[in-house]
C-alpha positions in Angstrom: 0.0 0.0 0.0 1.2 3.5 -0.9 1.2 6.2 1.7 0.5 9.8 0.6 1.7 12.7 2.7 0.3 15.9 1.0 2.5 18.8 2.0 1.6 22.2 0.4 4.0 25.0 1.2 1.7 27.8 2.2 -0.6 28.1 5.1 -2.5 31.3 6.0 -3.0 30.6 9.7 0.3 28.9 10.6 3.0 30.0 8.1 5.1 27.2 6.7 3.2 24.8 8.9 4.4 21.6 7.4 8.1 22.3 8.1 7.7 24.4 11.2 9.7 23.0 14.2 7.5 21.0 16.5 9.3 20.6 19.8 12.6 21.2 17.9 12.0 19.0 14.9 10.3 19.8 11.6 6.8 18.4 12.1 6.7 16.6 8.8 9.9 14.8 9.7 8.2 13.3 12.8 5.3 12.1 10.7 7.6 10.6 8.0 9.5 8.7 10.7 6.2 7.3 12.2 5.1 6.1 8.7 8.5 4.4 8.2 8.5 2.8 11.7 5.0 1.4 11.2 6.4 -0.9 8.4 2.9 -0.7 6.8 3.7 0.9 3.4 5.5 -0.2 0.3 6.5 3.4 -0.3 5.8 6.9 1.0 5.1 9.8 -1.4 5.4 13.4 -0.3 3.1 15.4 -2.6 4.5 18.9 -2.9 6.0 21.7 -5.0 7.5 23.5 -2.0 11.4 23.6 -2.0 11.5 23.7 1.8 9.4 20.6 2.1 11.6 18.9 -0.5 14.7 19.8 1.4 13.4 18.3 4.6 12.4 15.1 2.8 15.7 14.7 1.0 17.4 15.0 4.4 15.6 11.9 5.5 17.9 9.9 3.0 15.5 7.0 2.9 14.8 5.1 -0.4 11.2 4.5 0.7 10.4 8.2 0.8 9.8 9.9 -2.6 8.8 13.4 -3.7 5.9 13.5 -6.2 5.7 16.9 -7.8 2.3 18.5 -7.6 1.1 19.6 -11.0 -1.1 22.4 -9.8 -0.7 25.2 -7.3 -1.9 24.0 -3.9 -4.1 27.0 -2.9 -5.5 27.4 0.5 -9.0 26.8 -0.9 -8.3 23.3 -2.3 -9.7 20.5 -0.2 -7.8 17.4 0.7 -10.1 15.4 -1.7 -9.0 17.8 -4.5 -5.3 17.1 -3.7 -5.9 13.3 -3.6 -7.6 13.4 -7.0 -4.6 15.2 -8.5 -2.2 12.7 -6.9 -4.2 9.7 -8.2 -4.2 11.2 -11.7 -0.5 11.8 -11.7 0.3 8.3 -10.4 -2.3 6.8 -12.7 -3.9 4.9 -9.7 -7.4 3.7 -10.4 -8.0 0.9 -7.8 -6.8 -0.6 -4.5 -6.2 1.2 -1.2 -4.3 4.4 -0.5 -3.2 5.7 2.9 -3.2 9.4 3.5 -1.1 10.7 6.5 -1.4 14.4 7.1 2.0 16.2 7.6 1.0 17.6 11.0 -0.6 14.3 12.3 1.8 13.8 15.1 -0.9 12.0 17.2 -1.1 9.2 14.6 0.9 6.6 16.5 2.4 3.4 15.0 -0.2 1.2 16.8 -3.2 3.2 15.4 -1.8 3.2 11.9 -1.3 -0.5 11.9 -4.8 -1.1 13.3 -6.2 1.0 10.4 -4.2 -1.0 7.9 -5.4 -4.3 9.3 -9.1 -3.3 9.3 -9.4 -1.4 5.9 -11.1 -4.2 4.0 -14.4 -2.5 3.4 -15.0 -0.3 0.3 -15.1 2.9 2.2 -12.7 5.2 4.1 -11.0 3.9 7.2 -9.9 6.7 9.4 -8.8 7.7 12.9 -11.6 9.4 14.9 -12.2 10.9 18.3 -15.2 10.4 20.5 -17.0 13.7 21.4 -19.8 14.7 23.8 -23.3 13.4 23.0 -24.6 16.9 23.2 -23.0 17.5 19.8 -25.8 15.5 18.2 -28.2 18.3 19.3 -26.1 21.1 18.0 -27.2 24.2 16.0 -25.6 25.9 13.1 -26.4 29.5 13.6 -30.0 29.4 14.9 -31.0 26.3 13.0 -30.9 22.7 14.4 -28.4 20.7 12.4 -30.1 17.3 12.9 -33.6 16.5 14.1 -33.0 12.8 14.7 -32.1 13.0 18.4 -34.2 16.1 19.5 -36.6 14.1 21.7 -34.2 11.2 22.7 -33.0 10.9 26.3 -29.2 11.1 26.7 -28.8 7.5 27.7 -30.1 6.4 24.3 -28.0 8.8 22.3 -25.0 7.1 20.7 -21.5 8.5 21.2 -20.7 10.6 18.2 -17.4 10.2 16.3 -15.5 13.1 14.6 -12.7 13.0 12.1 -9.5 13.5 14.0 -7.7 15.0 11.0 -4.8 12.5 11.2 -4.9 9.4 9.1 -7.1 7.9 6.4 -7.1 4.9 4.1 -9.4 5.3 1.1 -10.8 2.7 -1.3 -9.7 4.3 -4.6 -12.7 3.0 -6.6 -15.2 4.2 -4.1 -13.4 7.5 -3.6 -13.4 8.2 -7.4 -17.2 7.5 -7.4 -18.0 9.8 -4.6 -15.3 12.4 -5.2 -14.7 12.9 -1.5 -12.7 11.2 1.3 -15.5 11.2 3.9 -18.4 9.7 2.0 -21.7 8.3 3.2 -20.1 5.4 5.0 -16.8 5.2 7.0 -14.9 2.6 8.9 -13.9 4.4 12.1 -11.0 3.5 14.3 -11.0 5.4 17.6 -7.7 7.0 18.7 -6.6 5.7 22.1 -5.3 9.1 23.3 -6.5 12.7 22.9 -5.4 14.5 19.8 -5.5 18.0 18.2 -6.1 18.8 14.6 -3.5 21.6 14.1 -5.1 24.5 12.2 -4.1 27.6 14.1 -1.2 28.9 16.1 -3.2 28.2 19.3 -3.7 24.6 18.2 0.0 24.3 17.6 0.9 25.5 21.1 -1.7 23.2 22.7 -0.6 20.3 20.5 3.0 20.6 21.8 1.9 20.6 25.4 -0.4 17.6 24.8 2.3 15.7 22.8 4.9 16.3 25.5 2.5 14.8 28.1 1.6 11.7 26.0 4.9 10.8 24.4 
């Protein structure tokens, strides 16, 4: 199975996020090392056009890590699904499974990655998720109830909701190409065994360093 690490150069909220030092080490280097140590992938592709990202990757000096040159400009508005579609087109991949490890996914530990790989048989996306408070199922977007399904259900009967942790995915390529998105109508969730933070802002970064230091 190939592992894709999509690593665009720019980030509006955290400048140069993918190569920023996380507790003294470029964050993408930590993620690459985790992918290698998991022994789960035939090769690891870093999908980027950023020279700084390329420099970090080349410093790894490992034959299992490759740079695949992105054909289009990775703008801030492009979704992860857009990037994966471009990667599959360039690599001419039309079937099978593809792992996607985000370059800031420091909370994707080796055990969790291996569990996803072992349990990714279904034709849907296998991903690492977090459990969240049951009250989330009665949330509002603006002043409108998002879902009516649980509005008159007592809390004991409300299932524990799961949310994408923003860490690691394994897609079924055929199904992904049909739906055009990573998170389709059905998923195969694997719950992370420890808390995690999806790093999107500078505040997230600082909290992630504190949490990572406590856990690892």
